[in-house]
C-alpha positions in Angstrom: 96.3 94.3 100.1 92.5 95.3 99.3 91.7 98.5 99.7 88.6 100.6 99.6 89.0 103.9 98.2 86.5 106.9 97.9 85.8 107.1 94.2 86.4 110.6 93.7 90.2 110.6 95.3 90.8 108.2 92.4 89.6 111.3 89.9 85.8 109.8 89.2 83.4 113.3 88.5 81.2 112.5 91.5 82.0 115.0 94.0 78.6 117.2 94.9 80.0 119.8 92.4 80.1 117.6 89.5 84.0 117.5 89.8 86.3 114.8 91.5 89.1 115.1 94.4 92.1 113.3 92.4 94.6 112.8 94.8 98.2 111.9 93.1 99.2 110.3 96.6 96.1 108.2 96.6 96.6 106.8 93.7 100.6 106.1 94.1 99.9 104.5 97.3 97.1 102.1 95.5 99.3 101.3 92.8 100.3 97.9 93.6 97.0 97.0 95.4 93.7 95.6 94.9 91.2 98.5 94.8 87.4 98.9 94.8 86.1 102.3 94.4 83.3 103.8 96.4 80.8 106.7 96.1 77.8 106.5 98.7 76.5 109.6 97.0 76.5 108.2 93.1 75.0 104.7 94.7 72.2 106.7 96.3 71.6 108.5 92.9 72.0 111.5 94.3 72.8 113.3 91.5 76.0 114.8 90.4 76.4 117.9 90.5 74.1 118.6 93.7 73.7 121.2 96.4 76.8 121.1 98.6 75.7 119.4 102.1 76.9 119.8 105.5 75.9 117.5 108.7 74.3 120.3 111.2 73.8 119.1 114.6 73.6 115.4 113.6 71.5 115.8 110.5 72.5 116.4 107.2 71.1 119.5 105.7 72.0 121.1 102.0 73.2 124.6 101.4 69.5 125.6 101.3 68.0 124.8 104.1 66.6 121.2 102.7 66.9 118.4 105.4 68.6 115.5 103.1 69.6 113.2 106.2 67.7 110.7 104.9 69.2 110.8 101.3 72.4 110.3 103.1 71.9 107.6 104.7 70.1 105.4 102.4 73.3 106.1 100.3 75.1 104.9 103.1 73.3 101.9 103.7 73.6 101.0 99.8 77.5 101.4 100.2 77.4 99.2 103.0 75.2 96.6 101.1 77.4 96.7 98.2 80.6 96.1 100.4 78.9 93.6 103.2 80.8 90.5 101.6 84.4 92.1 101.4 86.8 92.2 103.3 89.6 95.4 103.6 92.8 95.9 104.9 92.6 99.7 104.5 89.9 102.2 103.8 90.6 105.4 102.3 88.4 108.0 102.1 87.9 111.5 101.3 88.4 114.4 103.6 85.8 116.6 105.1 82.5 115.0 103.7 79.4 114.6 105.4 79.7 111.1 104.3 83.2 110.3 103.9 85.4 112.7 106.4 87.6 110.8 108.5 89.0 113.4 111.0 87.3 116.3 110.3 84.1 117.8 108.7 82.3 121.3 108.0 80.7 122.2 111.1 77.1 123.1 109.3 77.5 126.7 108.6 78.5 126.5 104.9 81.4 128.6 105.9 84.1 126.7 105.4 85.0 125.9 109.0 86.2 122.7 110.1 85.4 120.8 113.2 86.5 117.4 114.4 84.0 114.5 113.5 83.3 111.9 110.6 80.7 111.3 108.3 78.1 109.0 108.2 80.0 106.4 105.6 83.5 106.8 107.7 81.5 106.8 110.9 79.3 103.2 110.1 83.1 101.7 108.8 85.0 102.5 111.9 82.1 100.9 114.0 82.5 98.1 111.7 86.0 97.7 112.9 87.7 99.0 109.5 90.8 100.7 109.2 89.7 104.1 108.1 92.3 106.5 106.6 91.9 110.3 105.3 92.8 110.6 102.0 95.2 113.6 103.4 96.8 111.0 105.2 98.0 108.6 102.8 101.5 110.0 102.4 102.2 109.1 106.0 101.2 105.1 105.7 
């Protein structure tokens, strides 16, 4: 089984705040799988750390009010290009991210409130027919 996974969930310090989202359930699940990790923001040279970003009315904005939508969309395009010749049985992405969120994302108010929705990369992968799972749901697999 071949799995694409958000790099931050397996310990890569590529999260906006320079940390990671290491998830032991994801790491355990991947133990006997072929794994390719990815971080669209890192591929897009967005820097780590970087300002927090959320989707506001369909546009990615950072916490300072700067429109960073083009940078995020470019990062997603780079990630899609990197994996274009790969076949994956499953994709596991980090929760809540404006790039990788699968089931819920932050509401764009930078208040911590979550709403149903997908990040840009998650949405693109689903549209391409991949089975995409939220890292928080791996224990249900």
